[in-house]
DSSP file (Angstrom, degrees, kcal/mol; ACC not computed):
  #  RESIDUE AA STRUCTURE BP1 BP2  ACC     N-H-->O    O-->H-N    N-H-->O    O-->H-N    TCO  KAPPA ALPHA  PHI   PSI    X-CA   Y-CA   Z-CA
    1    1 A M              0   0    0      0, 0.0     2,-0.4     0, 0.0     0, 0.0   0.000 360.0 360.0 360.0 132.7 -126.1  -88.4  122.7
    2    2 A L        -     0   0    0      0, 0.0     2,-0.4     0, 0.0     0, 0.0  -0.860 360.0-151.0-101.6 136.0 -123.9  -89.4  125.7
    3    3 A L        -     0   0    0     -2,-0.4     2,-0.2     5,-0.0     3,-0.1  -0.839   5.3-142.5-105.2 143.0 -120.9  -87.4  126.6
    4    4 A R    >   -     0   0    0     -2,-0.4     3,-2.4     1,-0.1     4,-0.3  -0.613  45.6 -72.0 -93.6 162.4 -117.8  -88.7  128.3
    5    5 A K  T 3  S+     0   0    0      1,-0.3    -1,-0.1    -2,-0.2    20,-0.1  -0.286 123.0  20.8 -54.1 133.4 -115.9  -86.8  130.9
    6    6 A G  T 3  S+     0   0    0     18,-0.5     3,-0.4    -3,-0.1    -1,-0.3   0.244  98.6  94.7  91.7 -12.8 -114.1  -83.9  129.3
    7    7 A Q    X   +     0   0    0     -3,-2.4     3,-1.4     1,-0.2     4,-0.3   0.585  58.6  87.2 -86.7  -9.4 -116.2  -83.8  126.1
    8    8 A W  G >> S+     0   0    0     -4,-0.3     3,-2.1     1,-0.3     4,-2.0   0.809  73.6  70.5 -60.8 -31.5 -118.6  -81.1  127.4
    9    9 A S  G 34 S+     0   0    0     -3,-0.4    -1,-0.3     1,-0.3    -2,-0.1   0.719  91.0  59.9 -64.7 -19.8 -116.4  -78.2  126.2
   10   10 A A  G <4 S+     0   0    0     -3,-1.4    -1,-0.3     1,-0.1    -2,-0.2   0.665 119.1  27.7 -76.9 -15.6 -117.2  -79.1  122.6
   11   11 A Y  T <4 S+     0   0    0     -3,-2.1     2,-0.4    -4,-0.3    -2,-0.2   0.590 115.0  57.4-120.9 -18.1 -121.0  -78.4  123.3
   12   12 A V     <  -     0   0    0     -4,-2.0     2,-0.5     4,-0.0    -1,-0.2  -0.958  55.0-165.5-125.5 134.6 -121.2  -75.9  126.1
   13   13 A R        -     0   0    0     -2,-0.4    -3,-0.0     2,-0.1    -4,-0.0  -0.981  59.6  -2.8-118.5 128.2 -119.8  -72.4  126.4
   14   14 A G  S    S-     0   0    0     -2,-0.5     2,-0.0    21,-0.2    20,-0.0  -0.128 101.5 -34.0  87.6 174.9 -119.7  -70.8  129.8
   15   15 A P        -     0   0    0      0, 0.0     2,-0.3     0, 0.0    20,-0.2  -0.336  53.7-167.0 -71.3 150.2 -120.8  -71.8  133.2
   16   16 A V  E     -A   34   0A   0     18,-2.0    18,-3.5    10,-0.1     2,-0.4  -0.953  27.0-108.5-132.0 153.1 -123.9  -74.0  133.8
   17   17 A T  E     -A   33   0A   0     -2,-0.3     2,-0.6    16,-0.2    16,-0.2  -0.709  30.5-149.2 -82.4 129.7 -125.9  -74.8  136.9
   18   18 A V        +     0   0    0     14,-2.7     2,-0.3    -2,-0.4     4,-0.1  -0.892  20.1 175.8-103.4 121.8 -125.4  -78.4  138.0
   19   19 A V        +     0   0    0     -2,-0.6     2,-0.0     2,-0.2    13,-0.0  -0.928  49.5   0.9-123.1 150.0 -128.4  -80.0  139.7
   20   20 A G  S    S-     0   0    0     -2,-0.3     2,-0.2     2,-0.1    -2,-0.0  -0.324 117.7  -4.5  73.7-160.0 -128.8  -83.6  140.9
   21   21 A R        -     0   0    0      1,-0.1     2,-1.2    -2,-0.0     3,-0.2  -0.460  63.5-139.1 -68.9 136.5 -126.0  -86.1  140.4
   22   22 A D    >   +     0   0    0      1,-0.2     3,-1.6    -2,-0.2    -1,-0.1  -0.614  34.4 164.7 -96.4  73.1 -123.0  -84.7  138.5
   23   23 A I  T 3  S+     0   0    0     -2,-1.2    -1,-0.2     1,-0.3   -18,-0.1   0.693  74.6  49.3 -69.1 -18.1 -122.4  -87.8  136.3
   24   24 A Y  T 3  S-     0   0    0     -3,-0.2   -18,-0.5   -20,-0.1    -1,-0.3   0.351 107.4-123.2-101.6   6.0 -120.1  -86.0  133.9
   25   25 A D    <   +     0   0    0     -3,-1.6     3,-0.3   -20,-0.1    -2,-0.1   0.874  61.9 144.9  58.0  40.6 -118.0  -84.3  136.6
   26   26 A L        +     0   0    0      1,-0.2     9,-1.3     8,-0.1     2,-0.9   0.820  65.1  53.6 -76.6 -31.4 -118.8  -80.8  135.4
   27   27 A D    >   +     0   0    0      7,-0.2     3,-1.0     1,-0.2    -1,-0.2  -0.647  65.1 163.3-105.0  73.5 -118.8  -79.3  138.9
   28   28 A R  T 3  S+     0   0    0     -2,-0.9    -1,-0.2    -3,-0.3     6,-0.1   0.786  74.0  47.6 -66.9 -29.0 -115.4  -80.5  140.1
   29   29 A D  T 3  S-     0   0    0      4,-0.3    -1,-0.3    -3,-0.2    -2,-0.1   0.491 106.1-124.4 -94.3  -1.2 -115.2  -78.0  143.1
   30   30 A G  S <  S+     0   0    0     -3,-1.0    -2,-0.1     3,-0.1     4,-0.1   0.681  72.5 124.7  76.2  18.9 -118.8  -78.7  144.3
   31   31 A D  S    S-     0   0    0      2,-0.3     3,-0.1     1,-0.0    -1,-0.1   0.413  83.6-106.7 -92.9   3.9 -120.1  -75.2  144.2
   32   32 A G  S    S+     0   0    0      1,-0.2   -14,-2.7    -5,-0.1     2,-0.5   0.410  90.7 104.0  89.3  -2.2 -123.1  -76.0  141.9
   33   33 A I  E     -A   17   0A   0    -16,-0.2    -2,-0.3   -18,-0.0    -4,-0.3  -0.959  51.1-169.2-115.6 127.2 -121.6  -74.3  138.8
   34   34 A G  E     +A   16   0A   0    -18,-3.5   -18,-2.0    -2,-0.5    -7,-0.2  -0.668  59.1  36.4-111.5 168.5 -120.1  -76.4  136.1
   35   35 A C  S    S+     0   0    0     -9,-1.3     2,-0.3    -2,-0.2   -21,-0.2   0.817  75.7 158.4  63.2  34.1 -118.0  -75.7  133.0
   36   36 A E        -     0   0    0    -10,-0.4     2,-0.4    -3,-0.3    -1,-0.2  -0.622  39.9-125.6 -85.5 146.8 -116.0  -73.0  134.8
   37   37 A N              0   0    0     -2,-0.3    -1,-0.0     1,-0.2     0, 0.0  -0.739 360.0 360.0 -88.0 140.4 -112.6  -72.0  133.5
   38   38 A G              0   0    0     -2,-0.4    -1,-0.2     0, 0.0    -2,-0.0   0.451 360.0 360.0  93.9 360.0 -109.7  -72.1  136.0
């Protein structure tokens, strides 16, 4: 299944570690943690 930007919240709860290229833009602030609130 491929997710588009913004669709991750339907499948992931809480922060995740982002490694490699962030093709889904989960780590918008570049700190290595994605799916953060706020």
